[in-house]
MARGUDO-199917 format. One record per residue (C-alpha): residue number from 0; x, y, z; residue in one letter; chain. Coordinates in nm, 2 decimals. Example, Ala and Ser with C-alpha at 12.3 -4.5 7.8 and 13.67 -1.06 7.14 Angstrom:
! residues 2
ATOM resi     px     py     pz resn chain
ATOM    0   1.23  -0.45   0.78    A     A
ATOM    1   1.37  -0.11   0.71    S     A
//
This chain:
! residues 129
ATOM resi     px     py     pz resn chain
ATOM    0  -0.38   0.13  -0.87    E     A
ATOM    1  -0.42  -0.17  -0.67    K     A
ATOM    2  -0.18  -0.36  -0.81    D     A
ATOM    3   0.05  -0.14  -1.05    P     A
ATOM    4   0.33  -0.41  -1.10    R     A
ATOM    5   0.25  -0.78  -1.07    A     A
ATOM    6   0.60  -0.84  -1.20    D     A
ATOM    7   0.78  -0.69  -0.89    V     A
ATOM    8   0.80  -0.86  -0.56    A     A
ATOM    9   0.87  -0.65  -0.25    V     A
ATOM   10   1.09  -0.82   0.01    V     A
ATOM   11   1.17  -0.67   0.36    R     A
ATOM   12   1.48  -0.71   0.51    V     A
ATOM   13   1.43  -0.66   0.86    E     A
ATOM   14   1.76  -0.77   1.04    Q     A
ATOM   15   2.12  -0.70   0.91    L     A
ATOM   16   2.32  -0.88   1.17    Y     A
ATOM   17   2.35  -1.17   1.19    P     A
ATOM   18   2.33  -1.12   0.81    F     A
ATOM   19   2.02  -1.34   0.67    P     A
ATOM   20   2.22  -1.48   0.40    D     A
ATOM   21   2.04  -1.81   0.35    Q     A
ATOM   22   1.70  -1.64   0.39    T     A
ATOM   23   1.79  -1.37   0.12    L     A
ATOM   24   1.88  -1.66  -0.12    R     A
ATOM   25   1.62  -1.87  -0.06    A     A
ATOM   26   1.35  -1.58  -0.08    T     A
ATOM   27   1.50  -1.42  -0.41    V     A
ATOM   28   1.53  -1.79  -0.54    G     A
ATOM   29   1.16  -1.83  -0.54    R     A
ATOM   30   1.11  -1.57  -0.84    Y     A
ATOM   31   1.22  -1.71  -1.15    H     A
ATOM   32   1.39  -1.49  -1.43    R     A
ATOM   33   1.50  -1.23  -1.16    V     A
ATOM   34   1.71  -0.97  -1.36    E     A
ATOM   35   1.71  -0.67  -1.09    E     A
ATOM   36   1.74  -0.64  -0.74    I     A
ATOM   37   1.67  -0.28  -0.62    A     A
ATOM   38   1.75  -0.18  -0.28    W     A
ATOM   39   1.47   0.09  -0.18    V     A
ATOM   40   1.54   0.32   0.12    Q     A
ATOM   41   1.42   0.66   0.27    E     A
ATOM   42   1.75   0.76   0.40    E     A
ATOM   43   2.02   0.91   0.21    P     A
ATOM   44   2.28   0.73   0.01    K     A
ATOM   45   2.55   0.76   0.28    N     A
ATOM   46   2.31   0.66   0.57    R     A
ATOM   47   2.10   0.36   0.61    G     A
ATOM   48   2.17  -0.01   0.52    A     A
ATOM   49   2.31   0.08   0.18    W     A
ATOM   50   2.67   0.11   0.22    P     A
ATOM   51   2.65  -0.22   0.43    F     A
ATOM   52   2.42  -0.40   0.16    M     A
ATOM   53   2.55  -0.30  -0.16    E     A
ATOM   54   2.88  -0.54  -0.13    P     A
ATOM   55   2.66  -0.81  -0.02    R     A
ATOM   56   2.39  -0.81  -0.27    L     A
ATOM   57   2.67  -0.78  -0.55    R     A
ATOM   58   2.85  -1.08  -0.41    A     A
ATOM   59   2.55  -1.28  -0.36    M     A
ATOM   60   2.39  -1.21  -0.66    F     A
ATOM   61   2.67  -1.14  -0.95    P     A
ATOM   62   2.45  -1.22  -1.24    D     A
ATOM   63   2.17  -0.98  -1.16    N     A
ATOM   64   2.17  -0.61  -1.20    L     A
ATOM   65   2.21  -0.44  -0.84    I     A
ATOM   66   2.05  -0.08  -0.81    T     A
ATOM   67   1.97   0.19  -0.55    Y     A
ATOM   68   1.63   0.39  -0.54    H     A
ATOM   69   1.66   0.65  -0.23    G     A
ATOM   70   1.76   1.02  -0.16    R     A
ATOM   71   2.10   1.12  -0.30    D     A
ATOM   72   2.38   1.17  -0.04    E     A
ATOM   73   2.31   1.42   0.23    A     A
ATOM   74   2.45   1.57   0.54    A     A
ATOM   75   2.11   1.55   0.71    S     A
ATOM   76   1.83   1.26   0.73    P     A
ATOM   77   1.55   1.45   0.59    A     A
ATOM   78   1.47   1.75   0.37    V     A
ATOM   79   1.31   1.95   0.65    G     A
ATOM   80   0.98   2.02   0.50    S     A
ATOM   81   0.67   1.77   0.53    V     A
ATOM   82   0.55   1.82   0.17    K     A
ATOM   83   0.90   1.83   0.01    A     A
ATOM   84   0.94   1.49   0.23    H     A
ATOM   85   0.62   1.36   0.07    Q     A
ATOM   86   0.72   1.45  -0.28    Q     A
ATOM   87   1.05   1.27  -0.25    E     A
ATOM   88   0.90   0.96  -0.11    E     A
ATOM   89   0.64   0.93  -0.42    K     A
ATOM   90   0.94   1.00  -0.65    E     A
ATOM   91   1.13   0.74  -0.47    L     A
ATOM   92   0.83   0.46  -0.46    V     A
ATOM   93   0.74   0.54  -0.83    S     A
ATOM   94   1.13   0.50  -0.94    S     A
ATOM   95   1.17   0.16  -0.75    A     A
ATOM   96   0.83   0.00  -0.89    L     A
ATOM   97   0.88   0.20  -1.25    G     A
ATOM   98   0.52   0.36  -1.21    I     A
ATOM   99   0.39   0.70  -1.23    S     A
ATOM  100   0.44   0.88  -0.92    P     A
ATOM  101   0.04   0.97  -0.96    R     A
ATOM  102  -0.01   0.61  -0.88    A     A
ATOM  103   0.16   0.65  -0.55    V     A
ATOM  104  -0.09   0.76  -0.28    P     A
ATOM  105   0.04   1.06  -0.05    V     A
ATOM  106   0.13   0.97   0.32    A     A
ATOM  107  -0.07   1.16   0.59    K     A
ATOM  108   0.09   1.30   0.86    G     A
ATOM  109   0.45   1.40   0.95    T     A
ATOM  110   0.70   1.17   0.80    P     A
ATOM  111   0.77   1.02   1.14    A     A
ATOM  112   0.43   0.93   1.17    T     A
ATOM  113   0.33   0.92   0.80    A     A
ATOM  114   0.14   0.61   0.68    V     A
ATOM  115   0.10   0.53   0.31    T     A
ATOM  116  -0.06   0.22   0.15    Q     A
ATOM  117   0.26   0.16  -0.10    T     A
ATOM  118   0.55   0.20   0.12    S     A
ATOM  119   0.89   0.19   0.05    A     A
ATOM  120   1.00   0.07   0.40    G     A
ATOM  121   1.33   0.15   0.51    Q     A
ATOM  122   1.53  -0.18   0.43    Y     A
ATOM  123   1.31  -0.33   0.14    T     A
ATOM  124   1.51  -0.50  -0.17    A     A
ATOM  125   1.26  -0.52  -0.48    V     A
ATOM  126   1.31  -0.84  -0.72    A     A
ATOM  127   1.15  -0.83  -1.06    S     A
ATOM  128   1.01  -1.18  -1.14    D     A
//
């Protein structure tokens, strides 16, 4: 599917400090009727930016549902198998976008060099319009 979800906006947060409070508010503010803001990351829940972003997103958008889409908490940053990583990534993207895993293209290469058409970038917030 070329445009599987026209009601979803993907916003990449590239800088965490200084925190882009005004930019993030303005970006989300462009979308009317936002009900959910989903944080999507490849890293396990206890790694990556989620522990930093969660309280800030909840404080900034108290009337919106704030959700997390990513790997469960883990001691290691990756599963150790390219095939398992690719499957996890497909499930992560499909969960975040609310689409079938079959609609998510398979990444080519190893996780460090994988490229997909639909990427769940490391620091991505999804706002549903």
